[in-house]
PyMOL Python script that loads the backbone (N, CA, C, O; Angstrom):
from pymol import cmd

cmd.read_pdbstr("""\
ATOM      1  N   MET A   1      40.080  -8.602   7.613  1.00  0.00           N
ATOM      2  CA  MET A   1      40.103  -7.362   8.034  1.00  0.00           C
ATOM      3  C   MET A   1      39.333  -7.450   9.587  1.00  0.00           C
ATOM      4  O   MET A   1      38.292  -8.022   9.911  1.00  0.00           O
ATOM      5  N   ASN A   2      40.357  -6.586  10.441  1.00  0.00           N
ATOM      6  CA  ASN A   2      39.588  -6.171  12.018  1.00  0.00           C
ATOM      7  C   ASN A   2      39.128  -4.599  11.656  1.00  0.00           C
ATOM      8  O   ASN A   2      39.895  -3.653  11.477  1.00  0.00           O
ATOM      9  N   ARG A   3      37.558  -4.579  11.593  1.00  0.00           N
ATOM     10  CA  ARG A   3      37.184  -3.281  12.095  1.00  0.00           C
ATOM     11  C   ARG A   3      36.467  -2.822  13.273  1.00  0.00           C
ATOM     12  O   ARG A   3      36.197  -3.608  14.180  1.00  0.00           O
ATOM     13  N   PRO A   4      36.106  -1.456  13.315  1.00  0.00           N
ATOM     14  CA  PRO A   4      35.492  -1.779  14.508  1.00  0.00           C
ATOM     15  C   PRO A   4      34.502  -1.886  14.966  1.00  0.00           C
ATOM     16  O   PRO A   4      33.712  -1.242  14.276  1.00  0.00           O
ATOM     17  N   PRO A   5      33.788  -2.557  16.154  1.00  0.00           N
ATOM     18  CA  PRO A   5      32.412  -2.881  16.461  1.00  0.00           C
ATOM     19  C   PRO A   5      31.537  -2.303  16.384  1.00  0.00           C
ATOM     20  O   PRO A   5      31.703  -1.195  16.893  1.00  0.00           O
ATOM     21  N   LEU A   6      30.242  -2.503  15.841  1.00  0.00           N
ATOM     22  CA  LEU A   6      28.999  -1.717  15.626  1.00  0.00           C
ATOM     23  C   LEU A   6      28.344  -1.598  16.833  1.00  0.00           C
ATOM     24  O   LEU A   6      28.458  -2.547  17.609  1.00  0.00           O
ATOM     25  N   THR A   7      27.666  -0.622  17.174  1.00  0.00           N
ATOM     26  CA  THR A   7      26.565  -0.220  18.416  1.00  0.00           C
ATOM     27  C   THR A   7      25.430  -1.020  17.627  1.00  0.00           C
ATOM     28  O   THR A   7      25.579  -1.301  16.438  1.00  0.00           O
ATOM     29  N   PRO A   8      23.956  -1.473  18.557  1.00  0.00           N
ATOM     30  CA  PRO A   8      23.163  -1.777  18.087  1.00  0.00           C
ATOM     31  C   PRO A   8      22.541  -1.139  16.587  1.00  0.00           C
ATOM     32  O   PRO A   8      22.464  -1.623  15.458  1.00  0.00           O
ATOM     33  N   ALA A   9      22.153   0.160  17.161  1.00  0.00           N
ATOM     34  CA  ALA A   9      21.536   0.942  15.841  1.00  0.00           C
ATOM     35  C   ALA A   9      22.624   0.926  14.640  1.00  0.00           C
ATOM     36  O   ALA A   9      22.142   0.715  13.527  1.00  0.00           O
ATOM     37  N   GLN A  10      23.790   1.087  14.699  1.00  0.00           N
ATOM     38  CA  GLN A  10      24.661   0.945  13.573  1.00  0.00           C
ATOM     39  C   GLN A  10      24.614  -0.852  12.847  1.00  0.00           C
ATOM     40  O   GLN A  10      24.632  -1.065  11.635  1.00  0.00           O
ATOM     41  N   GLU A  11      24.565  -1.750  13.715  1.00  0.00           N
ATOM     42  CA  GLU A  11      24.064  -3.102  13.411  1.00  0.00           C
ATOM     43  C   GLU A  11      22.867  -3.200  12.364  1.00  0.00           C
ATOM     44  O   GLU A  11      22.900  -3.703  11.241  1.00  0.00           O
ATOM     45  N   GLN A  12      21.727  -2.547  13.063  1.00  0.00           N
ATOM     46  CA  GLN A  12      20.595  -3.003  12.162  1.00  0.00           C
ATOM     47  C   GLN A  12      20.550  -1.775  11.249  1.00  0.00           C
ATOM     48  O   GLN A  12      19.390  -1.716  10.844  1.00  0.00           O
ATOM     49  N   ILE A  13      21.235  -0.809  10.755  1.00  0.00           N
ATOM     50  CA  ILE A  13      21.555   0.183   9.559  1.00  0.00           C
ATOM     51  C   ILE A  13      21.943  -1.017   8.666  1.00  0.00           C
ATOM     52  O   ILE A  13      21.248  -1.393   7.723  1.00  0.00           O
ATOM     53  N   TYR A  14      23.351  -1.706   9.115  1.00  0.00           N
ATOM     54  CA  TYR A  14      23.867  -2.278   8.354  1.00  0.00           C
ATOM     55  C   TYR A  14      23.519  -3.611   7.905  1.00  0.00           C
ATOM     56  O   TYR A  14      24.147  -4.135   6.985  1.00  0.00           O
ATOM     57  N   THR A  15      22.428  -4.277   8.575  1.00  0.00           N
ATOM     58  CA  THR A  15      21.768  -5.574   8.495  1.00  0.00           C
ATOM     59  C   THR A  15      20.538  -4.968   7.341  1.00  0.00           C
ATOM     60  O   THR A  15      20.244  -5.678   6.379  1.00  0.00           O
ATOM     61  N   TYR A  16      19.898  -3.669   7.533  1.00  0.00           N
ATOM     62  CA  TYR A  16      18.919  -3.801   6.766  1.00  0.00           C
ATOM     63  C   TYR A  16      19.832  -3.356   5.218  1.00  0.00           C
ATOM     64  O   TYR A  16      19.126  -3.539   4.226  1.00  0.00           O
ATOM     65  N   ILE A  17      21.084  -2.881   4.938  1.00  0.00           N
ATOM     66  CA  ILE A  17      21.377  -2.457   3.573  1.00  0.00           C
ATOM     67  C   ILE A  17      21.743  -3.801   3.002  1.00  0.00           C
ATOM     68  O   ILE A  17      21.288  -4.308   1.977  1.00  0.00           O
ATOM     69  N   MET A  18      22.534  -4.239   3.733  1.00  0.00           N
ATOM     70  CA  MET A  18      22.758  -5.876   3.149  1.00  0.00           C
ATOM     71  C   MET A  18      21.540  -6.773   2.820  1.00  0.00           C
ATOM     72  O   MET A  18      21.605  -7.580   1.893  1.00  0.00           O
ATOM     73  N   GLU A  19      20.385  -6.626   3.609  1.00  0.00           N
ATOM     74  CA  GLU A  19      19.281  -7.679   3.135  1.00  0.00           C
ATOM     75  C   GLU A  19      18.517  -7.231   1.962  1.00  0.00           C
ATOM     76  O   GLU A  19      17.989  -7.946   1.110  1.00  0.00           O
ATOM     77  N   TYR A  20      18.534  -5.587   2.057  1.00  0.00           N
ATOM     78  CA  TYR A  20      18.306  -4.527   0.828  1.00  0.00           C
ATOM     79  C   TYR A  20      18.961  -5.531  -0.759  1.00  0.00           C
ATOM     80  O   TYR A  20      18.366  -5.906  -1.769  1.00  0.00           O
ATOM     81  N   GLN A  21      20.155  -5.649  -0.392  1.00  0.00           N
ATOM     82  CA  GLN A  21      21.187  -5.315  -1.641  1.00  0.00           C
ATOM     83  C   GLN A  21      21.013  -7.310  -1.960  1.00  0.00           C
ATOM     84  O   GLN A  21      21.386  -7.711  -3.063  1.00  0.00           O
ATOM     85  N   LYS A  22      20.505  -8.251  -1.031  1.00  0.00           N
ATOM     86  CA  LYS A  22      19.991  -9.297  -1.540  1.00  0.00           C
ATOM     87  C   LYS A  22      18.963  -9.821  -1.966  1.00  0.00           C
ATOM     88  O   LYS A  22      18.707 -10.963  -2.350  1.00  0.00           O
ATOM     89  N   VAL A  23      18.110  -8.474  -1.832  1.00  0.00           N
ATOM     90  CA  VAL A  23      16.398  -8.689  -2.512  1.00  0.00           C
ATOM     91  C   VAL A  23      16.427  -8.075  -3.790  1.00  0.00           C
ATOM     92  O   VAL A  23      16.050  -8.619  -4.828  1.00  0.00           O
ATOM     93  N   HIS A  24      16.904  -6.879  -3.684  1.00  0.00           N
ATOM     94  CA  HIS A  24      17.106  -5.759  -4.998  1.00  0.00           C
ATOM     95  C   HIS A  24      18.578  -5.550  -5.347  1.00  0.00           C
ATOM     96  O   HIS A  24      19.222  -4.533  -5.087  1.00  0.00           O
ATOM     97  N   LYS A  25      19.143  -6.922  -6.128  1.00  0.00           N
ATOM     98  CA  LYS A  25      20.456  -6.935  -7.023  1.00  0.00           C
ATOM     99  C   LYS A  25      21.028  -5.907  -7.539  1.00  0.00           C
ATOM    100  O   LYS A  25      22.245  -5.753  -7.647  1.00  0.00           O
ATOM    101  N   ASN A  26      19.645  -4.683  -8.096  1.00  0.00           N
ATOM    102  CA  ASN A  26      20.313  -3.887  -8.967  1.00  0.00           C
ATOM    103  C   ASN A  26      20.253  -2.352  -8.228  1.00  0.00           C
ATOM    104  O   ASN A  26      20.595  -1.239  -8.628  1.00  0.00           O
ATOM    105  N   ARG A  27      19.775  -2.738  -7.216  1.00  0.00           N
ATOM    106  CA  ARG A  27      19.480  -1.002  -6.742  1.00  0.00           C
ATOM    107  C   ARG A  27      19.795  -0.981  -5.210  1.00  0.00           C
ATOM    108  O   ARG A  27      19.451  -1.839  -4.396  1.00  0.00           O
ATOM    109  N   THR A  28      20.568   0.246  -4.948  1.00  0.00           N
ATOM    110  CA  THR A  28      20.761   0.018  -3.261  1.00  0.00           C
ATOM    111  C   THR A  28      19.569   1.059  -2.749  1.00  0.00           C
ATOM    112  O   THR A  28      18.912   1.796  -3.485  1.00  0.00           O
ATOM    113  N   PRO A  29      19.447   0.930  -1.227  1.00  0.00           N
ATOM    114  CA  PRO A  29      18.064   1.951  -0.529  1.00  0.00           C
ATOM    115  C   PRO A  29      18.501   3.294  -0.428  1.00  0.00           C
ATOM    116  O   PRO A  29      19.658   3.670  -0.242  1.00  0.00           O
ATOM    117  N   SER A  30      17.298   4.116  -0.592  1.00  0.00           N
ATOM    118  CA  SER A  30      17.581   5.106  -0.110  1.00  0.00           C
ATOM    119  C   SER A  30      17.534   5.678   1.519  1.00  0.00           C
ATOM    120  O   SER A  30      17.323   4.760   2.312  1.00  0.00           O
ATOM    121  N   LEU A  31      17.642   6.590   1.946  1.00  0.00           N
ATOM    122  CA  LEU A  31      17.853   7.079   3.101  1.00  0.00           C
ATOM    123  C   LEU A  31      16.295   6.702   3.474  1.00  0.00           C
ATOM    124  O   LEU A  31      15.967   5.657   4.037  1.00  0.00           O
ATOM    125  N   ARG A  32      15.396   7.743   3.059  1.00  0.00           N
ATOM    126  CA  ARG A  32      13.792   7.110   3.296  1.00  0.00           C
ATOM    127  C   ARG A  32      13.716   5.664   3.188  1.00  0.00           C
ATOM    128  O   ARG A  32      12.964   5.430   4.134  1.00  0.00           O
ATOM    129  N   GLU A  33      13.941   4.731   2.761  1.00  0.00           N
ATOM    130  CA  GLU A  33      14.036   3.529   2.262  1.00  0.00           C
ATOM    131  C   GLU A  33      14.608   2.486   3.846  1.00  0.00           C
ATOM    132  O   GLU A  33      14.090   1.507   4.384  1.00  0.00           O
ATOM    133  N   ILE A  34      16.091   3.416   4.224  1.00  0.00           N
ATOM    134  CA  ILE A  34      16.547   2.633   5.120  1.00  0.00           C
ATOM    135  C   ILE A  34      15.776   3.086   6.507  1.00  0.00           C
ATOM    136  O   ILE A  34      15.612   2.309   7.448  1.00  0.00           O
ATOM    137  N   GLY A  35      15.344   4.402   6.498  1.00  0.00           N
ATOM    138  CA  GLY A  35      14.617   5.128   7.696  1.00  0.00           C
ATOM    139  C   GLY A  35      13.119   4.173   8.181  1.00  0.00           C
ATOM    140  O   GLY A  35      12.740   3.938   9.328  1.00  0.00           O
ATOM    141  N   SER A  36      12.404   3.707   6.723  1.00  0.00           N
ATOM    142  CA  SER A  36      11.413   3.011   6.691  1.00  0.00           C
ATOM    143  C   SER A  36      11.153   1.887   7.558  1.00  0.00           C
ATOM    144  O   SER A  36      10.151   1.643   8.230  1.00  0.00           O
ATOM    145  N   GLY A  37      12.586   1.036   7.382  1.00  0.00           N
ATOM    146  CA  GLY A  37      12.631  -0.068   7.936  1.00  0.00           C
ATOM    147  C   GLY A  37      11.991  -1.157   7.222  1.00  0.00           C
ATOM    148  O   GLY A  37      12.110  -2.316   7.619  1.00  0.00           O
ATOM    149  N   PHE A  38      11.262  -0.826   6.101  1.00  0.00           N
ATOM    150  CA  PHE A  38      10.427  -2.002   5.228  1.00  0.00           C
ATOM    151  C   PHE A  38      11.650  -2.261   3.987  1.00  0.00           C
ATOM    152  O   PHE A  38      12.520  -1.570   3.457  1.00  0.00           O
ATOM    153  N   ILE A  39      11.070  -3.928   3.855  1.00  0.00           N
ATOM    154  CA  ILE A  39      11.830  -4.452   2.307  1.00  0.00           C
ATOM    155  C   ILE A  39      10.738  -5.427   1.444  1.00  0.00           C
ATOM    156  O   ILE A  39      10.643  -6.653   1.395  1.00  0.00           O
ATOM    157  N   ASP A  40      10.106  -4.563   0.913  1.00  0.00           N
ATOM    158  CA  ASP A  40       9.203  -5.456   0.093  1.00  0.00           C
ATOM    159  C   ASP A  40       7.909  -5.747   1.382  1.00  0.00           C
ATOM    160  O   ASP A  40       7.508  -6.864   1.710  1.00  0.00           O
ATOM    161  N   GLY A  41       7.425  -4.415   1.962  1.00  0.00           N
ATOM    162  CA  GLY A  41       6.344  -4.887   2.776  1.00  0.00           C
ATOM    163  C   GLY A  41       6.628  -5.594   4.132  1.00  0.00           C
ATOM    164  O   GLY A  41       5.710  -5.717   4.942  1.00  0.00           O
ATOM    165  N   LYS A  42       7.982  -6.102   4.424  1.00  0.00           N
ATOM    166  CA  LYS A  42       8.367  -6.431   5.500  1.00  0.00           C
ATOM    167  C   LYS A  42       9.210  -5.657   6.335  1.00  0.00           C
ATOM    168  O   LYS A  42      10.249  -5.148   5.915  1.00  0.00           O
ATOM    169  N   GLN A  43       8.698  -5.519   7.814  1.00  0.00           N
ATOM    170  CA  GLN A  43       9.444  -5.003   8.570  1.00  0.00           C
ATOM    171  C   GLN A  43      10.674  -5.326   8.876  1.00  0.00           C
ATOM    172  O   GLN A  43      10.512  -6.517   9.141  1.00  0.00           O
ATOM    173  N   VAL A  44      11.963  -5.087   9.055  1.00  0.00           N
ATOM    174  CA  VAL A  44      12.792  -5.456   8.493  1.00  0.00           C
ATOM    175  C   VAL A  44      14.040  -5.002  10.010  1.00  0.00           C
ATOM    176  O   VAL A  44      14.793  -5.835  10.515  1.00  0.00           O
ATOM    177  N   ILE A  45      13.958  -3.736  10.388  1.00  0.00           N
ATOM    178  CA  ILE A  45      14.358  -3.046  11.100  1.00  0.00           C
ATOM    179  C   ILE A  45      13.328  -2.235  11.879  1.00  0.00           C
ATOM    180  O   ILE A  45      12.300  -1.989  11.247  1.00  0.00           O
ATOM    181  N   PRO A  46      13.415  -1.683  13.365  1.00  0.00           N
ATOM    182  CA  PRO A  46      12.667  -0.515  13.401  1.00  0.00           C
ATOM    183  C   PRO A  46      12.676   0.715  12.542  1.00  0.00           C
ATOM    184  O   PRO A  46      13.728   1.303  12.291  1.00  0.00           O
ATOM    185  N   GLU A  47      11.637   1.064  12.140  1.00  0.00           N
ATOM    186  CA  GLU A  47      11.463   2.688  11.582  1.00  0.00           C
ATOM    187  C   GLU A  47      12.519   3.829  12.309  1.00  0.00           C
ATOM    188  O   GLU A  47      12.919   3.853  13.473  1.00  0.00           O
ATOM    189  N   ARG A  48      12.782   4.652  11.313  1.00  0.00           N
ATOM    190  CA  ARG A  48      13.495   5.650  12.056  1.00  0.00           C
ATOM    191  C   ARG A  48      12.768   6.931  11.565  1.00  0.00           C
ATOM    192  O   ARG A  48      12.450   7.028  10.380  1.00  0.00           O
ATOM    193  N   LYS A  49      12.482   7.983  12.521  1.00  0.00           N
ATOM    194  CA  LYS A  49      11.840   9.207  12.063  1.00  0.00           C
ATOM    195  C   LYS A  49      12.793   9.899  11.644  1.00  0.00           C
ATOM    196  O   LYS A  49      12.562  10.692  10.731  1.00  0.00           O
ATOM    197  N   SER A  50      13.710   9.825  12.021  1.00  0.00           N
ATOM    198  CA  SER A  50      14.860  11.616  11.010  1.00  0.00           C
ATOM    199  C   SER A  50      15.406  10.660   9.943  1.00  0.00           C
ATOM    200  O   SER A  50      15.660   9.456   9.975  1.00  0.00           O
ATOM    201  N   LYS A  51      15.492  11.492   9.091  1.00  0.00           N
ATOM    202  CA  LYS A  51      16.396  10.916   7.967  1.00  0.00           C
ATOM    203  C   LYS A  51      17.925  11.453   8.516  1.00  0.00           C
ATOM    204  O   LYS A  51      18.756  10.546   8.543  1.00  0.00           O
ATOM    205  N   GLY A  52      18.363  12.637   8.906  1.00  0.00           N
ATOM    206  CA  GLY A  52      19.092  13.157   9.612  1.00  0.00           C
ATOM    207  C   GLY A  52      19.929  12.011  10.459  1.00  0.00           C
ATOM    208  O   GLY A  52      21.108  11.853  10.142  1.00  0.00           O
ATOM    209  N   SER A  53      19.331  11.141  11.605  1.00  0.00           N
ATOM    210  CA  SER A  53      20.325  10.455  12.227  1.00  0.00           C
ATOM    211  C   SER A  53      20.358   9.138  11.668  1.00  0.00           C
ATOM    212  O   SER A  53      21.285   8.372  11.932  1.00  0.00           O
ATOM    213  N   THR A  54      19.232   8.762  10.772  1.00  0.00           N
ATOM    214  CA  THR A  54      19.905   7.746   9.690  1.00  0.00           C
ATOM    215  C   THR A  54      21.090   7.849   8.934  1.00  0.00           C
ATOM    216  O   THR A  54      21.903   6.933   8.803  1.00  0.00           O
ATOM    217  N   TYR A  55      21.204   9.294   8.296  1.00  0.00           N
ATOM    218  CA  TYR A  55      21.927   9.534   7.907  1.00  0.00           C
ATOM    219  C   TYR A  55      23.594   9.518   8.419  1.00  0.00           C
ATOM    220  O   TYR A  55      24.522   9.016   7.785  1.00  0.00           O
ATOM    221  N   LYS A  56      23.685  10.260   9.833  1.00  0.00           N
ATOM    222  CA  LYS A  56      24.904  10.014  10.410  1.00  0.00           C
ATOM    223  C   LYS A  56      25.292   8.314  10.837  1.00  0.00           C
ATOM    224  O   LYS A  56      26.431   7.847  10.799  1.00  0.00           O
ATOM    225  N   LEU A  57      24.053   7.563  11.239  1.00  0.00           N
ATOM    226  CA  LEU A  57      24.403   6.274  11.255  1.00  0.00           C
ATOM    227  C   LEU A  57      25.319   5.571   9.853  1.00  0.00           C
ATOM    228  O   LEU A  57      26.352   4.901   9.840  1.00  0.00           O
ATOM    229  N   VAL A  58      24.576   5.979   8.923  1.00  0.00           N
ATOM    230  CA  VAL A  58      25.248   5.305   7.419  1.00  0.00           C
ATOM    231  C   VAL A  58      26.227   5.930   7.121  1.00  0.00           C
ATOM    232  O   VAL A  58      26.829   5.240   6.298  1.00  0.00           O
ATOM    233  N   LYS A  59      26.962   7.196   7.370  1.00  0.00           N
ATOM    234  CA  LYS A  59      27.955   7.523   7.587  1.00  0.00           C
ATOM    235  C   LYS A  59      29.270   6.991   8.225  1.00  0.00           C
ATOM    236  O   LYS A  59      30.318   6.649   7.678  1.00  0.00           O
ATOM    237  N   THR A  60      28.859   7.021   9.750  1.00  0.00           N
ATOM    238  CA  THR A  60      29.582   6.119  10.593  1.00  0.00           C
ATOM    239  C   THR A  60      29.934   4.812  10.175  1.00  0.00           C
ATOM    240  O   THR A  60      30.988   4.390  10.652  1.00  0.00           O
ATOM    241  N   LEU A  61      29.295   4.037   9.376  1.00  0.00           N
ATOM    242  CA  LEU A  61      29.167   2.724   8.766  1.00  0.00           C
ATOM    243  C   LEU A  61      30.451   2.898   7.657  1.00  0.00           C
ATOM    244  O   LEU A  61      31.363   2.083   7.523  1.00  0.00           O
ATOM    245  N   VAL A  62      30.288   4.178   6.893  1.00  0.00           N
ATOM    246  CA  VAL A  62      31.040   4.207   6.021  1.00  0.00           C
ATOM    247  C   VAL A  62      32.792   4.623   6.523  1.00  0.00           C
ATOM    248  O   VAL A  62      33.851   4.223   6.039  1.00  0.00           O
ATOM    249  N   LYS A  63      32.533   5.566   7.664  1.00  0.00           N
ATOM    250  CA  LYS A  63      33.637   5.452   8.407  1.00  0.00           C
ATOM    251  C   LYS A  63      34.798   4.264   8.803  1.00  0.00           C
ATOM    252  O   LYS A  63      35.995   4.021   8.646  1.00  0.00           O
ATOM    253  N   LYS A  64      33.465   3.659   9.485  1.00  0.00           N
ATOM    254  CA  LYS A  64      34.195   2.405   9.642  1.00  0.00           C
ATOM    255  C   LYS A  64      34.641   0.791   8.941  1.00  0.00           C
ATOM    256  O   LYS A  64      35.093  -0.290   9.318  1.00  0.00           O
ATOM    257  N   GLU A  65      34.145   1.509   7.612  1.00  0.00           N
ATOM    258  CA  GLU A  65      34.289   0.838   6.312  1.00  0.00           C
ATOM    259  C   GLU A  65      33.824  -0.482   6.643  1.00  0.00           C
ATOM    260  O   GLU A  65      34.488  -1.516   6.719  1.00  0.00           O
ATOM    261  N   TYR A  66      32.178  -0.250   6.893  1.00  0.00           N
ATOM    262  CA  TYR A  66      31.376  -1.398   6.887  1.00  0.00           C
ATOM    263  C   TYR A  66      30.867  -1.654   5.367  1.00  0.00           C
ATOM    264  O   TYR A  66      30.891  -2.666   4.668  1.00  0.00           O
ATOM    265  N   VAL A  67      30.311  -0.098   5.090  1.00  0.00           N
ATOM    266  CA  VAL A  67      29.747  -0.050   3.778  1.00  0.00           C
ATOM    267  C   VAL A  67      30.664   0.525   3.003  1.00  0.00           C
ATOM    268  O   VAL A  67      31.716   0.854   3.552  1.00  0.00           O
ATOM    269  N   THR A  68      30.479   0.810   1.422  1.00  0.00           N
ATOM    270  CA  THR A  68      31.182   1.788   0.636  1.00  0.00           C
ATOM    271  C   THR A  68      30.401   2.826  -0.185  1.00  0.00           C
ATOM    272  O   THR A  68      29.612   2.530  -1.083  1.00  0.00           O
ATOM    273  N   GLN A  69      30.678   3.981   0.186  1.00  0.00           N
ATOM    274  CA  GLN A  69      29.556   5.206  -0.196  1.00  0.00           C
ATOM    275  C   GLN A  69      30.280   5.438  -1.536  1.00  0.00           C
ATOM    276  O   GLN A  69      31.472   5.369  -1.836  1.00  0.00           O
ATOM    277  N   LYS A  70      28.839   5.825  -2.460  1.00  0.00           N
ATOM    278  CA  LYS A  70      29.278   5.750  -4.191  1.00  0.00           C
ATOM    279  C   LYS A  70      28.567   6.894  -4.513  1.00  0.00           C
ATOM    280  O   LYS A  70      27.925   7.355  -3.569  1.00  0.00           O
ATOM    281  N   PHE A  71      28.491   7.470  -5.529  1.00  0.00           N
ATOM    282  CA  PHE A  71      27.912   8.308  -6.065  1.00  0.00           C
ATOM    283  C   PHE A  71      27.000   8.722  -7.331  1.00  0.00           C
ATOM    284  O   PHE A  71      27.903   9.019  -8.114  1.00  0.00           O
ATOM    285  N   TRP A  72      25.918   8.914  -7.976  1.00  0.00           N
ATOM    286  CA  TRP A  72      25.027   8.468  -9.169  1.00  0.00           C
ATOM    287  C   TRP A  72      24.728   9.894  -9.388  1.00  0.00           C
ATOM    288  O   TRP A  72      23.861  10.467  -8.728  1.00  0.00           O
ATOM    289  N   LYS A  73      25.449  10.502 -10.330  1.00  0.00           N
ATOM    290  CA  LYS A  73      24.863  12.194 -10.489  1.00  0.00           C
ATOM    291  C   LYS A  73      24.758  12.812  -9.081  1.00  0.00           C
ATOM    292  O   LYS A  73      23.676  13.175  -8.618  1.00  0.00           O
ATOM    293  N   ASN A  74      25.763  12.902  -8.512  1.00  0.00           N
ATOM    294  CA  ASN A  74      25.883  13.131  -7.282  1.00  0.00           C
ATOM    295  C   ASN A  74      24.636  13.125  -6.088  1.00  0.00           C
ATOM    296  O   ASN A  74      24.048  14.060  -5.545  1.00  0.00           O
ATOM    297  N   VAL A  75      24.523  11.765  -5.950  1.00  0.00           N
ATOM    298  CA  VAL A  75      23.250  11.798  -5.130  1.00  0.00           C
ATOM    299  C   VAL A  75      23.817   9.994  -4.449  1.00  0.00           C
ATOM    300  O   VAL A  75      23.688   8.893  -4.984  1.00  0.00           O
ATOM    301  N   PRO A  76      24.233  10.253  -3.550  1.00  0.00           N
ATOM    302  CA  PRO A  76      24.917   9.243  -2.627  1.00  0.00           C
ATOM    303  C   PRO A  76      24.487   7.826  -2.634  1.00  0.00           C
ATOM    304  O   PRO A  76      23.281   7.581  -2.626  1.00  0.00           O
ATOM    305  N   TYR A  77      25.142   7.110  -2.644  1.00  0.00           N
ATOM    306  CA  TYR A  77      24.306   5.444  -2.102  1.00  0.00           C
ATOM    307  C   TYR A  77      25.284   4.671  -1.284  1.00  0.00           C
ATOM    308  O   TYR A  77      26.470   4.990  -1.205  1.00  0.00           O
ATOM    309  N   TRP A  78      24.874   3.880  -0.817  1.00  0.00           N
ATOM    310  CA  TRP A  78      25.792   2.723  -0.206  1.00  0.00           C
ATOM    311  C   TRP A  78      25.503   1.511  -0.620  1.00  0.00           C
ATOM    312  O   TRP A  78      24.417   1.163  -1.084  1.00  0.00           O
ATOM    313  N   VAL A  79      27.026   0.434  -0.373  1.00  0.00           N
ATOM    314  CA  VAL A  79      26.961  -1.115  -0.932  1.00  0.00           C
ATOM    315  C   VAL A  79      27.660  -1.352   0.355  1.00  0.00           C
ATOM    316  O   VAL A  79      28.142  -0.521   1.125  1.00  0.00           O
ATOM    317  N   VAL A  80      27.615  -2.973   0.462  1.00  0.00           N
ATOM    318  CA  VAL A  80      28.069  -3.710   1.339  1.00  0.00           C
ATOM    319  C   VAL A  80      28.785  -4.589   0.250  1.00  0.00           C
ATOM    320  O   VAL A  80      28.077  -5.248  -0.511  1.00  0.00           O
ATOM    321  N   ASP A  81      30.374  -4.639   0.118  1.00  0.00           N
ATOM    322  CA  ASP A  81      31.234  -5.255  -0.709  1.00  0.00           C
ATOM    323  C   ASP A  81      30.796  -6.727  -0.372  1.00  0.00           C
ATOM    324  O   ASP A  81      30.383  -6.928   0.770  1.00  0.00           O
ATOM    325  N   ASP A  82      30.855  -7.899  -1.365  1.00  0.00           N
ATOM    326  CA  ASP A  82      30.717  -8.946  -1.042  1.00  0.00           C
ATOM    327  C   ASP A  82      31.848  -9.533  -0.332  1.00  0.00           C
ATOM    328  O   ASP A  82      31.485 -10.595   0.174  1.00  0.00           O
ATOM    329  N   ASP A  83      33.026  -9.280  -0.100  1.00  0.00           N
ATOM    330  CA  ASP A  83      33.627  -9.666   0.729  1.00  0.00           C
ATOM    331  C   ASP A  83      33.823  -9.470   2.192  1.00  0.00           C
ATOM    332  O   ASP A  83      34.346 -10.186   3.046  1.00  0.00           O
ATOM    333  N   LYS A  84      33.042  -7.857   2.264  1.00  0.00           N
ATOM    334  CA  LYS A  84      32.525  -7.811   3.760  1.00  0.00           C
ATOM    335  C   LYS A  84      31.616  -8.070   4.131  1.00  0.00           C
ATOM    336  O   LYS A  84      31.415  -7.720   5.294  1.00  0.00           O
ATOM    337  N   GLN A  85      30.546  -8.797   3.443  1.00  0.00           N
ATOM    338  CA  GLN A  85      29.526  -9.456   3.964  1.00  0.00           C
ATOM    339  C   GLN A  85      29.691 -10.810   5.122  1.00  0.00           C
ATOM    340  O   GLN A  85      28.823 -11.239   5.882  1.00  0.00           O
ATOM    341  N   ASP A  86      31.038 -11.263   4.959  1.00  0.00           N
ATOM    342  CA  ASP A  86      30.902 -12.439   5.718  1.00  0.00           C
ATOM    343  C   ASP A  86      32.040 -12.164   6.786  1.00  0.00           C
ATOM    344  O   ASP A  86      32.235 -13.096   7.566  1.00  0.00           O
ATOM    345  N   SER A  87      32.826 -11.026   6.946  1.00  0.00           N
ATOM    346  CA  SER A  87      33.352 -10.712   7.985  1.00  0.00           C
ATOM    347  C   SER A  87      32.870 -10.691   9.241  1.00  0.00           C
ATOM    348  O   SER A  87      33.589 -10.330  10.172  1.00  0.00           O
TER     349      SER A  87
END
""", "prot")
cmd.dss("prot")
cmd.show_as("cartoon", "prot")
cmd.util.cbc("prot")
cmd.orient("prot")
């Protein structure tokens, strides 16, 4: 699959979601967790102060087809499909 390249900020968010999925097999990160940059007490990416800017970056990842947006009780969450992690 040929997807558009990511900016450095988008790459950080994408990396965070992938790492979070590896650590927490049955959970996906919330916007607050993505913005914090922490996974199990370890800083994985730099902290982001604004949930709005974090959400915008995540939506761009959805648009570029790096992550899939799903909903649970009208609450969005984002997953990296296993076949996309190696691309």
